C-alpha positions in Angstrom: 0.0 0.0 0.0 2.9 2.4 0.8 4.5 1.7 -2.6 1.2 2.3 -4.4 0.7 5.6 -2.6 4.2 6.6 -3.4 3.8 5.8 -7.1 0.6 7.9 -7.2 2.3 10.8 -5.3 5.3 10.7 -7.7 3.0 11.3 -10.7 0.5 13.7 -9.1 3.0 15.9 -7.3 6.7 15.2 -8.3 9.2 15.8 -5.5 11.5 18.7 -5.4 14.7 18.2 -7.4 16.9 19.3 -4.5 15.4 16.6 -2.3 16.0 13.9 -4.9 19.6 15.0 -5.5 20.3 15.0 -1.8 19.0 11.4 -1.5 20.9 10.4 -4.6 24.1 11.6 -3.0 23.3 9.9 0.3 22.4 6.5 -1.3 24.9 6.5 -4.1 28.0 8.5 -3.4 28.3 7.7 0.3 27.8 3.9 -0.4 30.7 3.7 -2.9 33.4 2.8 -0.4 31.6 -0.1 1.3 30.2 -1.5 -2.0 33.6 -1.3 -3.7 35.4 -2.9 -0.8 32.8 -5.7 -0.6 33.0 -6.3 -4.4 36.8 -6.4 -4.7 37.5 -8.7 -1.8 34.6 -11.0 -2.8 36.1 -11.3 -6.3 39.6 -11.9 -4.9 38.7 -14.6 -2.4 36.5 -16.4 -5.0 39.3 -16.4 -7.5 41.7 -17.7 -4.9 39.4 -20.4 -3.6 38.2 -21.6 -7.0 41.6 -21.2 -8.6 43.3 -23.6 -6.3 40.4 -26.0 -6.5 40.4 -26.0 -10.3 44.1 -26.3 -10.4 43.8 -29.8 -9.0 42.1 -30.8 -12.2 44.2 -28.7 -14.5 41.3 -26.3 -15.1 42.5 -23.1 -13.5 42.4 -21.4 -16.8 38.6 -21.4 -16.5 38.6 -19.4 -13.3 37.7 -16.2 -15.3 34.5 -17.4 -16.7 33.3 -19.1 -13.5 34.1 -16.3 -11.1 33.1 -13.6 -13.5 29.7 -15.1 -14.3 29.1 -15.8 -10.6 29.8 -12.2 -9.6 27.8 -10.6 -12.4 24.7 -12.8 -12.2 24.5 -13.5 -8.5 27.0 -12.1 -6.0 27.2 -8.5 -7.4 23.5 -7.6 -7.1 22.9 -9.6 -3.8 25.9 -8.4 -1.9 25.4 -4.8 -3.1 21.8 -5.0 -2.0 22.8 -6.4 1.4 25.4 -3.6 2.0 23.1 -0.8 0.8 20.2 -2.3 2.8 22.3 -2.4 5.9 23.6 1.1 5.5 21.0 3.1 3.6 18.0 1.1 4.8 18.9 1.6 8.4 19.6 5.3 7.9 16.2 5.8 6.2 14.3 4.0 8.9 16.1 5.9 11.7 15.6 9.3 10.0 11.9 8.7 9.3 11.4 7.1 12.7 12.9 10.0 14.5 10.6 12.4 12.5 7.6 10.2 13.4 8.2 10.0 17.1 9.0 13.7 17.4 5.7 14.5 15.6 7.4 16.1 12.6 5.3 13.9 10.3 2.1 15.0 12.0 3.3 18.6 11.6 3.6 18.1 7.8 0.1 16.8 7.6 -1.1 19.8 9.6 0.5 22.1 7.1 -1.3 20.2 4.2 1.9 18.4 3.0 1.7 14.8 2.0 4.4 12.9 4.0 4.5 10.2 1.4 5.3 12.5 -1.5 7.6 14.7 0.6 9.5 12.1 2.5 9.1 8.6 0.9 9.1 9.4 -2.9 12.6 11.0 -3.0 14.1 8.1 -1.0 12.5 5.5 -3.2 13.5 7.2 -6.4 17.1 7.6 -5.1 17.5 3.9 -4.2 15.8 2.7 -7.4 18.2 4.8 -9.5 21.4 4.2 -7.5 21.3 0.6 -6.6 21.5 -0.7 -10.2 24.3 1.7 -10.9 26.2 0.6 -7.7 25.5 -3.0 -8.8 27.1 -2.4 -12.2 30.1 -0.9 -10.6 30.4 -3.7 -8.1 30.3 -6.3 -11.0 33.2 -4.5 -12.7 35.2 -4.1 -9.5 34.6 -7.7 -8.5 35.7 -9.0 -11.9 38.8 -6.8 -11.8 39.7 -8.0 -8.3 39.4 -11.6 -9.4 41.6 -10.9 -12.5 44.4 -9.5 -10.3 44.4 -12.7 -8.1 44.1 -15.0 -11.1 47.3 -13.4 -12.5 49.3 -13.0 -9.3 48.4 -16.3 -7.7 47.4 -18.6 -10.6 49.4 -17.2 -13.5 46.4 -16.7 -15.7 47.1 -13.9 -18.1 44.6 -11.0 -18.0 44.1 -11.1 -21.7 43.0 -14.7 -21.6 41.0 -14.1 -18.4 38.8 -11.4 -20.0 38.6 -13.2 -23.4 37.4 -16.4 -21.6 34.8 -14.4 -19.7 33.5 -12.5 -22.7 33.1 -15.7 -24.7 30.4 -16.8 -22.2 29.0 -13.5 -20.9 25.8 -12.4 -22.6 23.8 -9.2 -22.5 21.1 -11.3 -20.8 23.5 -11.9 -17.9 24.0 -8.2 -17.4 20.3 -7.5 -17.7 19.5 -10.1 -15.1 22.0 -8.5 -12.7 20.5 -5.0 -13.1 16.9 -6.2 -13.0 17.6 -8.0 -9.7 19.1 -4.8 -8.4 16.0 -2.8 -9.4 13.7 -5.2 -7.5 16.0 -5.2 -4.5 15.9 -1.4 -4.5 12.1 -1.4 -4.3 12.3 -4.0 -1.5 14.8 -2.0 0.5 13.2 1.4 0.1 9.7 0.1 0.8 10.7 -1.8 3.9 12.9 1.1 5.3 10.2 3.8 4.7 7.4 1.6 6.0 9.2 0.8 9.3 10.4 4.3 9.8 6.9 5.8 9.4 5.5 3.1 11.7 7.9 3.7 14.5 6.5 4.6 17.9 7.6 4.8 21.5 10.4 7.3 21.4 14.1 6.4 21.0 13.5 2.8 21.8 10.9 2.6 19.0 13.4 4.1 16.5 16.0 1.5 17.5 13.5 -1.3 17.0 12.5 0.1 13.6 16.1 0.3 12.5 16.9 -3.2 13.6 13.7 -4.6 12.0 14.5 -2.9 8.7 18.0 -4.4 8.4 16.7 -7.9 9.3 13.6 -7.7 7.1 15.5 -6.2 4.1 18.3 -8.8 4.3 16.0 -11.8 4.5 13.6 -10.5 1.8 16.5 -9.8 -0.6 17.9 -13.3 -0.1 14.5 -15.0 -0.5 13.4 -12.9 -3.4 16.8 -13.6 -5.1 16.0 -17.3 -5.3 12.6 -16.7 -6.9 13.9 -14.0 -9.3 16.7 -16.3 -10.4 14.3 -19.2 -11.0 11.9 -16.9 -12.9 14.7 -15.4 -15.1 16.2 -18.8 -15.9 12.8 -20.1 -16.9 12.2 -17.1 -19.2 
């Protein structure tokens, strides 16, 4: 219901550009460091583990296509969503929860301002725009990190690594990654805004709303990832 009201508010009374830009900066720019660190070390450790395992069978040259496809189709969108859900989702819930318990949301209603359009829509738009972009960057950083380890530890030449990956990587794989990220963004934004606006009971209520947001967003992302993957592979 909250997402439906936010969609209607976005069309009937579009949010101020400054509010959307502020949320884009908060969601996107300030999440770059944690997303990049997660992606690069995930790619490196996967290349290390799989490389030594494949080397036992004389197949370490295939580490590029295996690790690359795993990062782009699965680990990139999921880990990015978990990191953003933990950081941005918790921040949104805490901010909106504080406004709710201090009656700032009620003050907006008293002034004739729709809290959904004023508070929820800019946050939803920001996470829906930035999460796919962060996922695309995480895919690239993860693949590059794996390439470094494949060269340093396994002796796989970068040219062969990328050529092997590109032979099996399709546009459909990239689209699946970004589509997952878009759905994860709706999940994270919707859960964070809903829990924040439903907070009650002072500071303790804000803390409960923040914790509930992180737990609910993480579980929902992981569960929905399975069904999205199954649906996309069937299509």
